[in-house]
VOGU-3710 file (C-alpha; in Angstrom, 3 decimals, decimal comma):
1> mpvkkpeptd> 15,649/8,573/8,190  14,642/7,444/4,526  15,054/3,589/4,083  17,431/2,875/2,170  16,598/0,798/-1,385  18,395/-2,431/-2,393  20,220/-2,354/-5,600  19,489/-3,876/-8,097  22,274/-6,014/-8,337  21,459/-7,402/-4,726
11> vdsrtmsgip> 17,704/-7,972/-6,190  18,370/-9,213/-9,118  20,942/-12,274/-7,572  18,442/-14,041/-5,878  17,186/-16,995/-6,930  15,111/-20,374/-6,324  16,628/-23,567/-8,313  18,740/-20,677/-10,302  15,177/-18,945/-11,368  15,419/-15,593/-11,283
21> lkvsygpadl> 13,082/-13,805/-8,636  11,358/-10,125/-9,674  11,115/-7,961/-6,445  6,780/-7,913/-7,492  5,115/-9,642/-9,453  2,115/-8,354/-11,349  -0,597/-9,773/-13,850  1,209/-9,196/-16,670  3,697/-12,223/-15,465  0,595/-14,004/-16,175
31> tdrgwkyeeq> -1,329/-12,669/-18,951  2,033/-12,076/-21,229  2,774/-16,062/-21,109  -0,702/-16,754/-21,918  -1,742/-17,848/-19,167  -5,456/-19,702/-19,078  -7,300/-20,635/-15,838  -8,416/-23,772/-17,187  -5,707/-25,347/-18,596  -3,496/-24,253/-15,485
41> lgdagsypft> -5,797/-24,563/-12,864  -9,056/-25,610/-13,074  -10,479/-26,617/-9,956  -8,873/-28,839/-6,937  -9,751/-32,609/-7,613  -10,131/-32,116/-11,068  -7,682/-32,228/-14,073  -4,787/-31,251/-14,438  -4,943/-30,595/-10,390  -2,894/-27,964/-9,855
51> rgphatmyrg> -4,970/-26,955/-7,015  -5,196/-30,489/-5,028  -6,041/-33,851/-5,890  -9,478/-33,644/-3,819  -12,580/-30,963/-3,959  -13,016/-30,205/-0,499  -8,944/-30,583/0,412  -8,297/-30,701/4,127  -11,913/-29,548/4,900  -12,669/-32,867/4,076
61> kpwtmrmfag> -10,731/-34,756/6,250  -6,947/-33,845/7,704  -4,042/-34,984/5,512  -2,729/-38,327/7,105  -0,204/-37,368/10,134  2,510/-40,568/9,472  5,372/-39,838/11,460  8,112/-41,866/10,911  9,713/-44,100/13,910  11,892/-47,250/13,960
71> fgtpedtnrr> 14,893/-48,200/16,860  15,974/-51,202/18,619  14,171/-54,387/18,483  10,613/-54,680/17,053  9,138/-54,067/20,669  10,755/-51,025/20,840  9,327/-49,950/18,155  6,095/-51,566/18,875  5,794/-49,589/21,423  6,542/-45,716/19,965
81> fkfllengqt> 3,539/-47,147/16,894  0,959/-47,150/20,199  2,073/-44,087/21,448  1,986/-42,297/18,245  -1,361/-43,643/17,559  -2,709/-42,690/21,055  -1,439/-39,156/20,482  -3,308/-39,283/17,396  -1,155/-40,091/14,441  -2,847/-41,471/11,869
91> glstafdmpt> -0,813/-43,487/10,096  2,444/-45,856/10,742  5,160/-45,510/9,033  8,497/-47,726/9,610  12,168/-46,451/9,883  14,561/-49,676/9,131  17,852/-50,229/10,368  20,863/-50,690/8,435  21,751/-54,180/8,153  17,361/-54,728/7,159
101> lmgydpdhpr> 17,956/-52,121/4,009  20,758/-53,727/2,893  19,413/-57,371/2,785  21,348/-58,863/6,061  20,639/-60,278/9,075  21,367/-59,433/12,716  24,355/-62,048/13,268  25,974/-61,057/9,667  29,670/-59,596/10,189  28,064/-56,914/7,499
111> slgevgregv> 25,535/-55,708/10,573  28,221/-55,402/13,431  27,135/-52,606/15,186  24,216/-51,308/13,301  21,573/-53,503/14,316  18,626/-51,510/15,648  20,545/-48,179/15,486  19,219/-45,764/12,422  15,983/-48,107/12,546  14,250/-51,434/13,432
121> svaclddmmr> 15,765/-54,579/13,082  14,021/-57,023/11,135  14,864/-59,944/9,754  12,165/-62,966/9,926  8,740/-63,465/10,599  8,819/-63,311/14,483  9,982/-59,943/14,167  7,255/-58,546/12,065  4,816/-60,140/14,174  6,544/-58,302/17,410
131> lfgdipldkv> 6,904/-55,255/15,246  3,036/-55,174/14,370  1,790/-57,364/17,609  -1,833/-55,677/19,167  -1,998/-53,957/16,171  -4,826/-54,679/14,062  -3,307/-54,507/10,315  -6,699/-54,074/8,503  -7,303/-51,018/10,662  -4,255/-49,120/10,077
141> stsmtinapa> -2,482/-47,831/6,994  1,041/-48,517/7,300  4,133/-47,774/4,858  7,521/-49,296/5,126  10,505/-46,902/3,621  13,042/-50,162/1,917  13,492/-50,517/-1,003  16,128/-53,353/-2,095  14,817/-55,898/0,089  10,803/-54,449/-0,023
151> avllalyvav> 10,232/-57,588/-1,771  10,748/-59,493/1,375  9,645/-57,035/3,345  6,003/-56,942/1,804  6,356/-60,952/1,831  6,819/-60,626/5,636  3,947/-58,148/6,584  1,365/-60,315/4,186  2,523/-63,533/6,007  1,570/-61,390/9,716
161> aekqgvspdr> -2,061/-60,160/8,267  -2,615/-63,994/7,437  -1,969/-64,899/10,947  -4,562/-61,845/12,093  -6,553/-63,242/9,510  -6,701/-60,424/7,190  -6,537/-60,981/3,727  -4,344/-59,414/1,349  -6,283/-57,242/-0,704  -7,682/-55,639/3,108
171> lggtlqndml> -4,281/-54,296/3,606  -3,616/-50,448/2,714  -0,642/-48,655/3,075  2,619/-48,327/1,026  5,715/-49,763/0,351  8,610/-47,359/-0,859  10,044/-50,298/-2,888  12,422/-46,767/-5,463  14,909/-48,848/-6,828  16,052/-46,083/-9,051
181> keyiaqkewi> 16,332/-43,548/-6,333  18,880/-45,773/-4,117  21,175/-45,452/-7,368  21,207/-41,917/-7,682  21,030/-40,881/-4,447  20,721/-43,168/-0,873  23,470/-45,986/-2,267  21,256/-48,734/-0,690  21,413/-51,254/-3,232  21,394/-55,336/-3,887
191> spirahmrii> 21,449/-56,428/-7,505  22,542/-54,141/-10,580  19,941/-51,819/-12,126  18,392/-53,814/-14,622  18,231/-57,324/-12,483  16,234/-55,587/-9,568  13,813/-53,345/-12,034  12,290/-57,435/-13,145  11,992/-57,740/-9,345  9,454/-53,953/-8,916
201> rdmlawctet> 8,302/-55,559/-12,472  7,296/-58,716/-10,398  5,472/-56,811/-7,386  4,109/-54,452/-9,144  2,663/-57,119/-11,308  1,642/-58,901/-7,885  0,056/-56,290/-5,914  -1,900/-55,097/-8,591  -3,586/-58,371/-8,771  -3,954/-59,067/-5,296
211> mpqwntisis> -3,259/-56,075/-2,600  -5,538/-53,175/-4,976  -5,519/-51,017/-1,917  -1,709/-50,816/-1,907  0,986/-48,434/-2,980  3,693/-50,716/-4,647  5,825/-48,021/-5,419  6,428/-44,845/-3,243  8,310/-43,032/-5,960  10,515/-41,041/-3,888
221> gyhireagat> 12,346/-37,566/-4,332  13,124/-37,145/-0,900  16,221/-38,854/-0,752  17,311/-37,309/-4,158  17,023/-33,749/-2,267  18,928/-34,625/0,650  21,319/-35,834/-1,894  21,643/-32,216/-2,497  19,294/-31,812/-5,549  17,512/-28,901/-6,429
231> avqelaftla> 13,540/-28,320/-5,705  14,285/-28,326/-9,511  16,530/-31,473/-9,387  14,100/-33,305/-7,573  10,251/-32,750/-8,669  12,485/-33,872/-12,747  14,212/-36,701/-11,458  11,500/-38,266/-9,486  8,517/-37,528/-12,149  11,492/-39,342/-14,495
241> dgigyvqlgv> 11,657/-41,968/-12,327  8,015/-42,393/-11,873  8,041/-42,787/-15,863  10,147/-45,632/-16,184  8,605/-47,180/-13,275  5,011/-46,665/-15,549  6,931/-47,885/-18,496  7,935/-51,000/-16,706  4,294/-51,833/-16,158  3,231/-51,327/-19,502
251> dagldvdafa> 6,292/-53,236/-20,994  5,005/-56,243/-18,865  1,797/-56,713/-20,493  -0,347/-54,146/-17,286  -3,162/-52,168/-18,269  -1,857/-48,756/-17,689  -5,420/-47,607/-15,793  -4,727/-50,999/-13,508  -1,792/-50,069/-11,544  -1,207/-46,059/-12,095
261> prlsfffdvh> -3,473/-45,368/-9,582  -1,755/-47,157/-6,874  2,003/-45,390/-7,196  2,439/-43,092/-4,871  5,095/-40,437/-4,383  7,400/-38,895/-1,873  8,543/-35,188/-1,442  10,829/-33,234/0,852  10,167/-29,824/1,947  12,908/-27,525/2,375
271> ndffeeiakf> 13,269/-23,799/3,606  12,117/-21,888/0,373  8,670/-21,639/1,149  7,405/-20,473/-1,359  9,764/-22,207/-4,124  8,267/-25,591/-2,066  4,378/-24,854/-2,670  4,901/-24,233/-6,233  7,096/-27,683/-6,177  4,039/-29,473/-4,878
281> raarrmwakm> 1,737/-27,902/-7,667  3,782/-28,014/-11,122  4,278/-31,675/-10,010  1,007/-32,559/-9,873  0,100/-30,837/-13,037  2,901/-33,215/-14,708  2,090/-36,214/-13,443  -1,061/-35,559/-14,626  -0,401/-34,164/-18,299  2,554/-37,244/-18,598
291> lrerfgaknp> -0,289/-40,283/-17,399  -3,120/-38,959/-20,035  -1,026/-37,806/-23,049  2,387/-39,636/-22,706  0,561/-43,390/-21,533  -2,847/-42,394/-22,762  -4,438/-43,542/-19,141  -8,202/-43,027/-19,185  -8,691/-43,230/-15,418  -8,941/-40,133/-13,710
301> kswllrthaq> -6,952/-41,856/-10,734  -4,267/-42,504/-13,173  -3,684/-38,734/-13,665  -3,428/-38,140/-10,144  -0,404/-37,607/-7,914  -0,657/-38,278/-4,918  1,966/-37,876/-2,459  3,918/-38,260/1,283  5,792/-35,480/2,033  8,546/-35,010/4,790
311> tagvslmaqq> 10,217/-31,867/5,991  13,539/-31,634/5,310  16,421/-33,772/7,629  19,309/-32,047/5,610  18,172/-28,434/6,819  18,103/-29,871/10,399  21,154/-28,066/12,371  23,413/-29,144/15,344  23,683/-26,142/16,543  20,729/-23,809/18,530
321> plnnvvrttm> 19,145/-27,334/17,913  16,006/-25,733/18,835  15,573/-23,519/15,747  14,934/-26,908/13,982  11,295/-26,713/15,269  11,206/-23,092/13,328  12,488/-24,276/10,068  10,702/-27,603/10,696  7,284/-25,715/11,359  7,236/-23,338/8,352
331> qalaavlggt> 8,258/-26,423/6,186  5,004/-28,207/7,484  2,978/-25,327/6,482  4,592/-25,337/3,280  3,445/-28,981/2,468  -0,215/-28,414/4,151  -0,432/-24,886/1,393  0,913/-27,341/-2,102  -1,589/-29,690/-0,930  0,324/-32,943/0,603
341> qslhtnsfde> -1,704/-36,017/1,235  0,578/-37,002/3,996  3,010/-35,549/6,483  6,041/-36,525/8,455  7,129/-33,550/10,566  11,229/-34,039/11,745  12,337/-34,075/15,504  14,450/-31,130/16,403  17,213/-33,683/17,842  17,733/-35,682/15,028
351> tyalptesaa> 21,099/-34,296/14,186  22,188/-36,088/17,453  20,348/-39,022/17,236  17,230/-40,788/16,538  14,386/-39,098/18,552  13,386/-39,373/21,738  9,610/-40,143/22,618  9,166/-36,019/23,829  10,744/-35,132/20,632  8,597/-36,749/18,549
361> elalrtqqvi> 5,610/-35,796/19,953  6,289/-32,113/19,228  6,739/-33,009/15,858  3,251/-34,586/15,596  2,143/-31,408/17,880  3,458/-29,098/15,011  1,494/-30,485/12,668  -1,924/-30,993/14,795  -1,364/-27,156/15,939  -1,293/-26,433/11,861
371> yeesgvaava> -4,782/-28,286/11,481  -6,402/-27,037/14,293  -5,396/-23,797/15,015  -4,154/-21,954/11,944  -7,289/-21,945/9,450  -5,167/-22,925/6,523  -7,048/-26,085/6,020  -10,237/-24,242/5,272  -9,791/-23,634/1,989  -8,392/-25,330/-0,875
381> dplagsyfie> -5,632/-24,003/-2,383  -5,192/-21,026/-0,642  -2,417/-19,388/-2,822  -4,334/-20,183/-6,173  -4,296/-16,902/-8,209  -1,538/-15,479/-6,879  0,914/-13,822/-9,101  3,573/-15,294/-8,157  2,888/-18,553/-7,042  1,609/-18,821/-10,682
391> tltdqveaaa> 4,530/-17,528/-11,704  6,730/-19,640/-9,753  4,571/-22,784/-10,445  4,493/-22,257/-14,807  9,009/-21,591/-14,403  9,631/-24,503/-11,681  7,309/-26,289/-14,524  8,946/-25,487/-17,511  12,272/-26,516/-15,280  11,641/-29,739/-14,605
401> weyihkidam> 10,413/-30,398/-18,250  14,327/-29,473/-19,704  15,556/-32,495/-17,651  12,418/-34,864/-18,293  13,228/-33,989/-22,160  17,408/-34,532/-21,966  16,751/-38,114/-20,063  14,155/-38,974/-22,706  17,335/-37,942/-25,029  19,416/-40,103/-23,579
411> ggivraveeg> 17,015/-44,078/-24,118  15,067/-43,042/-20,744  15,509/-43,150/-16,871  17,439/-46,387/-16,419  20,032/-45,246/-19,315  20,167/-42,147/-17,494  21,261/-43,382/-14,342  23,399/-46,091/-15,542  25,291/-43,412/-17,408  25,579/-41,282/-13,784
421> ypqreisrsa> 23,401/-38,289/-15,448  21,307/-37,387/-12,528  24,162/-37,975/-10,463  26,296/-35,800/-11,390  23,810/-33,086/-11,786  23,053/-33,380/-7,865  27,121/-33,386/-7,390  27,741/-29,982/-8,928  24,191/-28,674/-7,112  25,091/-29,844/-3,535
431> fefqreidtk> 28,806/-28,520/-4,411  27,376/-25,080/-5,177  25,072/-25,345/-1,922  27,714/-26,091/0,184  29,480/-22,958/-0,951  27,109/-20,828/-0,822  26,966/-21,399/2,620  30,733/-21,752/3,610  30,846/-18,316/1,371  27,814/-16,698/3,873
441> rrsvvgvnky> 26,197/-16,180/0,384  23,486/-18,125/1,688  22,320/-17,778/5,769  21,822/-20,653/8,681  20,901/-19,340/11,275  23,385/-20,679/14,407  25,484/-21,889/12,007  27,153/-19,061/9,710  24,655/-15,881/11,236  23,580/-15,042/14,674
451> vtpdegdnip> 26,147/-17,504/15,995  26,204/-18,020/19,811  27,694/-21,020/21,652  26,583/-24,523/21,063  23,687/-25,275/23,674  22,805/-29,132/22,138  24,679/-30,636/24,674  21,851/-30,028/27,006  19,300/-31,605/25,187  17,992/-35,169/26,085
461> tlkieheveh> 19,086/-38,047/23,124  17,724/-41,608/22,368  20,572/-43,762/23,399  20,423/-47,869/21,827  22,206/-49,634/24,215  24,219/-53,335/22,596  22,125/-55,199/24,440  19,547/-54,655/21,144  22,088/-56,138/18,796  22,952/-59,127/21,277
471> gqvariketr> 19,313/-59,669/21,704  18,722/-59,590/18,024  21,381/-62,180/17,295  20,495/-64,919/19,903  16,698/-64,478/18,394  17,529/-64,905/14,731  19,869/-68,453/15,808  17,170/-69,347/17,623  14,903/-69,228/14,743  17,442/-71,143/13,071
481> arrddaavts> 17,635/-73,644/14,996  13,680/-74,502/15,501  12,368/-74,313/11,958  12,076/-76,913/9,855  15,256/-77,582/8,015  13,922/-79,481/4,812  10,998/-76,885/4,668  13,690/-74,086/4,427  15,219/-75,786/1,546  12,610/-76,372/-0,616
491> alatvraalk> 11,431/-73,032/0,157  15,209/-71,344/-1,080  15,162/-73,685/-4,309  11,833/-72,560/-5,086  13,188/-69,144/-4,700  15,802/-69,314/-6,901  14,590/-71,026/-9,775  12,217/-68,300/-10,104  15,192/-65,775/-10,049  16,541/-68,118/-12,853
501> dpqanvmppi> 13,741/-68,101/-15,090  12,716/-64,299/-16,420  9,276/-65,031/-16,580  8,514/-66,280/-13,359  7,346/-64,015/-10,741  9,137/-63,784/-7,809  6,533/-63,091/-4,986  4,709/-66,128/-4,511  7,678/-67,651/-3,389  9,087/-65,026/-1,416
511> laavrvnvtl> 5,807/-64,998/0,475  6,187/-68,980/1,148  9,516/-69,039/1,710  8,936/-66,520/4,791  5,966/-68,620/6,111  8,137/-70,969/6,840  10,588/-68,773/8,396  13,112/-68,446/5,754  15,168/-64,978/6,761  15,504/-61,971/5,260
521> geicdlfrae> 19,155/-61,981/4,717  19,052/-66,153/2,909  16,575/-64,314/0,493  19,114/-61,413/-0,229  21,645/-63,714/-0,430  19,803/-65,379/-3,135  19,549/-62,136/-5,149  23,318/-61,362/-4,642  23,893/-65,146/-5,797  21,311/-65,264/-8,948
531> lgeyrdpayl> 21,094/-61,563/-10,229  24,290/-59,867/-8,868  26,211/-57,280/-6,919  25,903/-53,821/-7,625  28,698/-51,722/-7,711  28,539/-48,106/-8,141  30,785/-46,969/-11,371  31,973/-43,751/-9,804  34,337/-45,830/-7,322  35,382/-48,674/-9,652
//
């Protein structure tokens, strides 16, 4: 029996981020657009870095397998860190609980019921010392997913390193510290936008001088995508945020080549396999052009977009949860083929709770199988020259530039966020995506297609006991009881004075404060008092 060919309407309706897809691609898709190898591709490790940031890519060394971890007490997470390191993880990535993310101590009324639930509870120097106990900070690369209180967590990390005899210039790692994406998507904020951009400015200046191996800002598209953005919107709004941070540093009097090489990125990886590969390739090319042409950067390291990637949490489903292993594997492979430098693979059980140890191990093994067994790491950018990949990369780039030009015309990303422009665009895309699932125009296996009785109740889940919160509350009270009150009062006054003085840098007084056991909540309360509290205009 002959195979029925698809109707043209079936084919024409298929898109990626609104970009229509043809049935097949050929040489004309490149030559008709005047596609030039040198301008569009070049070699891996060379401008415009479409093919990857390094000439040898993973043949030189594997990407950093940086599994996100954090729950319960600092001791709980410390044990998980050590477990992952013993099983082949090559970098630490720290998840903090909601009170920490919002700048509250464990005993604050707003922390009730949330301590240690979504990540690790850290509120003072003692907590940070227990979190990294017996882990030499000059031997590991540490990422911390923290934004509004990022200055405080960085100071705590530096203070712990000092106690280990490690100076700040020897520390390597990344601080997320991307407040623009918080206002756009994740909504974990303290102070108004422009006030908080001043804190980021101070951190950028201080780290450029004091911590040359540290990535001060990880410009994060991940949360933008998780909020419902398309791949093109994720790319465009993330790079627009990056432009905002570079401009912030330049306006502060910093040489772009002094700080741009220490900016990094963080992208999501979703199920549209080829679109994700194209997104990573387009991102590198666009950033290289921006830094060289827009900001006049002369150091090739400034042109280089270096990125961490994480598989899509929002793509994980509670129904038939073992299907999530397949989704994560596919997404991880796309990130590798796209040229990521660092990767976290989600655990299949995350729709129910924080990952169990065995689920986290399986997620790590997923990366190791891809690296050790698949052969994809042997060649830099193995899909280069594919008619489809090159066409899609160009189309994703062109669509992202349209958004960036529109943001520029509005006066830049800060003004665009204040007017709610990225937020509205993401909301529309999220609504349309969910409508496609609800109407079955988009298939989700186990959810709206191939549905079977729910099997999720049979998988083990991680439980955070109430004793975690009780213990952290008792410890923070004990810290306050045994510290030098006069030193604390003096340190807080110094931080307050720095916040009041727009010419001062807030990092040195914050570091001095955490050394004498001033807590995270106490410093963030000064942010609230002196800089104000942000209110989402959508709810005013």
